[in-house]
N, C-alpha and C positions, 0 to 999 in steps of 0.2 A: 603496746609491746608484744602482746600475745599473737597478733596477726601480722606483725612486722610491716606495718604500713601506716601512713598518715590518714587520720580520719577526715571525713568531709568537713569543709569549712562552713560557717554560718551562711545562710542564703543572702544574696545581694538584694537589698530592699529598694533599690533605685526604681524610679517610675518606668524607665525604659525596660528594665529587666522584668517588671511585673506585666507591662503591656505586651511584651514579646512572648510571654508564656513560660519563660525560663525559670521564673521564680518558683512556681509550683513544683517543678522537677527538682530544683535545688532543695526545697523544703523536704520532699520525700527522701532524697538521698541523705540529708542531714539527720532526719528522724531515724532512718535505718541504722546510722552509725552511733547516734547518741540517745537511743531509747533507754529509759531507766531499766536497770537490771538486765541489760541486753545479753551479757554472757550467760547469765542463769537461764534465760529463755532459750538461747541457742542450745545450751546443754540439755534442757528438757526436751526440746525438739529432736535432738539427736537420739536421746534415749527412747523416746516414743517410737521413732523409726526402727530402732534396734529391737525393741520388745514386741513390735508388731510384725516382725519377721522379715523386714527389709534389710538386705545385706549391704546396700550401697546408699550412702548419705552424702550429698554434695560431692559426688565423684570420688568418694573414699569408700573402699570396701572394708567392712568391719570384720576382721579375722578372729581366729581363736587366740586365747592367751593375751587378749588386749592388744594384738598387733593390728596395725592399720596398713592398708595397701592402696596405692593409686588404682582407681577403677581401670579395667582393661580398655585399651583404645581399639577402635575399629580399623581394620585394614583398609588403607586408601591407596589403591594401586596407581592412580594418577600422580599423587604426591610422591610416592615411592619412586616411580619412574623418573619424574622430574629431578628429584634430589640425587638419584644415582647417576643420571646423565651429567649433572653439574659436577659431582665429585669425580667421576671418571674423566670428564673433560679437563678438569684442573690438574689431575695427576698426569694425564697424557701430555698436555701442553707444556708442562714444566718438567717432564721426564723424571718423575720422582720415584724413588724406591719406597713404596707406600704400603701401609698395613691398615686393615680395617679391624676395629675392636668395638663391636656394638654391644652395649651392656643391656641384658634383659632386665625386666622389672622384677621386684621381689615377689609379686604375685605369681609370676611364671616359675620362679626358682623355688618357691616354697608352697607347693600345692597342698601339702598336708596341713598347713596352718590357715587355709582359706575356709570360709563357712561351708556348710554342707551344700547349700544351693548358691551358686555364683555364676557369673558370666565367664566365658572361656578367655584365657589369656593366650593369645596367638603369637607371642613374641618369637618363638622358634620358627614358625612359618614365615613371619615377616622378615626376620634376619636371613633365613635361607633364600627367600625370594630376592632380597636386595643383592645377595652374593651371586646367585645363580641366574634367575630369570632376568634381572636387570643389570647383570654383568660386572658387578664390583670385583668379583674374583678374577676377572680377565686383566685387571690393571693393578690389583693390590693383593697381598697375601692376607689371609683371614686368620685372626685369633678368635677362637670361640670361647666366649666368657662362661657359658654353661659348663664346658669341660673343665675350665680352670677352677671354677667355684666348687663343682662336685668333687674334684680331686683334693680340694683344700680341707675337707672334713665337714664340720658343722656349718652348713650354709646359713642357718639362722643368725649366726654371729657376724655375717658379712654384710647384712643390711640393717639399718636402724629400725627399731620397733615402731616408731611413730613419725618417721620421715621417709621420703622416697629415695634418699641417697644411700650408697653403700658406706659402711663404717671405715675407719682408718685401716682396720685389718683387711677388709674387702679391697680397699684401694691398694694395699700392699701386695695382695695376691695378683691383682691386675697388673701392678708394676712388674712383678716377677715374670709374668707371662710376656709382657712387652720386652723386658730385659733379655729373656731367653730367645725371643725371636730376633732381636737385634745383636745378639752375641755379647751383651753387656754383663758386667759383674753383678750378681744378685746380692745387693746389700742386705745384711740381716735386719730383721724387724726389731726396732729399738723403741721402747715406750718411755725411756728416761726423759726425753725432751718434750713429751707431749704436755699440753696445757688445756685445762678446761676453759672453753670459750664462753659458756653460759650455764648457769644453774637453773634458770627459769624457762628458757625456750625449749619446748619439747619436740619441735619439728613442724614442718609445713602441713603435714597431714593432720596432726593433732589440732593445729590452729583452724584448719578448714572445718 
């Protein structure tokens, strides 16, 4: 439940599986998932990395005030170009009135909560390149999430502390920006109908 996945099944002990060499690999995988006190050892490993000065553990940046961030991604111009061309082609071929709304990561939006030593979050440069260098702005109107969030007030309330998603409030401000661009009526933020989905799951970054 903590990792939101099915653990490895017991290895297949058939003769064919043993002779093919698959059995040893399945044993390794099974042991990794079912090792006694596994969660405790994983926790100790994470804390050892933290106290030894490492700010990134398993692609998670350990921030201030117990906030977790997805580690920054490296800019990949080839992938960006390919994706932008596919999006532009789809918009043009279908003659769509399109908008781009590319959401930056919490690490980019909350630099004051990152550790003193950390890798650079280049979300702004990546989003700008997609819109300008690779031409998305030629076929779609851009909604800039950083402007939306900065104007919303306390940005730290718009991203979950131990998960990479934005909160319900963050999604609401995103909706307002979209509604404004589309000329739609901005529905008021209403917490009355909200329900707690889980009391135990603390987010994908916490699980990792």
